[in-house]
matplotlib code that plots the C-alpha trace (Angstrom):
import matplotlib.pyplot as plt

x = [29.2, 29.6, 32.1, 32.0, 30.6, 27.0, 24.6, 20.8, 20.7, 22.8, 25.5, 24.1, 20.7, 22.1, 24.1, 21.2, 19.2, 21.9, 20.5, 17.0, 18.6, 20.5, 17.3, 15.1, 13.0, 12.5, 10.3, 11.8, 12.0, 14.0, 16.2, 17.1, 18.1, 20.2, 21.8, 22.6, 24.3, 26.4, 27.5, 28.6, 30.1, 33.3, 33.1, 29.5, 30.1, 33.0, 30.8, 28.1, 30.6, 31.4, 27.7, 27.1, 30.0, 28.7, 25.2, 26.7, 28.7, 25.7, 23.6, 26.3, 26.8, 23.3, 21.1, 20.2, 17.1, 14.2, 12.4, 8.7, 7.1, 5.6, 9.0, 10.6, 7.9, 8.4, 12.2, 11.7, 9.4, 11.9, 14.8, 12.8, 12.0, 15.5, 16.9, 14.4, 15.3, 19.0, 19.3, 16.7, 15.6, 12.3, 12.4, 10.3, 8.4, 8.7, 5.8, 4.4]
y = [-30.8, -31.8, -30.6, -33.9, -32.5, -33.3, -30.4, -30.1, -28.9, -30.7, -28.7, -29.6, -28.4, -25.1, -24.4, -25.2, -22.5, -19.8, -17.6, -17.8, -16.9, -13.9, -12.7, -13.1, -15.6, -18.1, -17.8, -16.7, -20.3, -21.5, -18.5, -19.0, -22.7, -21.6, -18.9, -21.3, -23.7, -20.9, -19.9, -23.5, -24.4, -22.7, -24.3, -23.2, -19.8, -19.4, -20.4, -18.1, -15.2, -15.9, -15.9, -12.7, -10.9, -12.0, -10.7, -7.3, -7.2, -8.0, -5.4, -2.8, -3.6, -4.4, -2.6, 0.5, -1.0, -2.6, -5.6, -5.8, -7.6, -10.3, -11.2, -11.3, -13.7, -16.0, -15.9, -16.7, -19.6, -21.0, -20.7, -22.5, -25.3, -25.7, -25.6, -28.3, -30.5, -30.1, -30.1, -32.7, -30.7, -28.9, -25.1, -23.3, -20.2, -16.9, -15.8, -12.4]
z = [96.4, 100.1, 102.6, 104.4, 107.6, 108.8, 108.4, 108.9, 105.3, 102.7, 100.9, 97.4, 98.4, 99.8, 96.7, 94.4, 96.1, 96.6, 93.9, 95.5, 98.8, 97.2, 95.6, 98.7, 96.8, 99.6, 102.7, 106.0, 107.5, 104.5, 104.5, 108.2, 107.4, 104.4, 106.5, 109.3, 106.9, 105.3, 108.9, 109.6, 106.2, 104.8, 101.3, 100.9, 102.3, 99.8, 96.9, 98.2, 98.2, 94.6, 93.6, 95.7, 93.9, 90.5, 91.3, 92.4, 89.2, 87.0, 88.8, 88.3, 84.6, 83.6, 86.2, 84.2, 82.5, 84.2, 82.7, 82.6, 85.7, 83.5, 82.0, 85.5, 86.8, 83.7, 84.4, 88.1, 87.2, 84.7, 87.2, 89.8, 87.4, 86.3, 89.8, 90.8, 87.8, 88.2, 91.9, 92.6, 95.6, 96.2, 95.6, 98.2, 97.0, 98.7, 100.8, 99.8]

ax = plt.figure().add_subplot(projection="3d")
ax.plot(x, y, z, "-o")
ax.set_aspect("equal")
plt.show()
């Protein structure tokens, strides 16, 4: 997807990382770049809003049980791999 406007960070790249952004899974520098793009790009901001609402809904409906940390790490690793394969963009790890 592209809104047709020039941005420092491409729309496709931003949307492929929106879940990482929502989950605070990217480092601060990357987060600021994604945030700047969302501030400038209405179509991406709209898509981000849909994803954010979905995350809230999932948390509300499925948030009672907590998965083991090992499972969550395997899931994060698989999501990163899938995002990188489908989006063709590098996925930046969060700095702990």
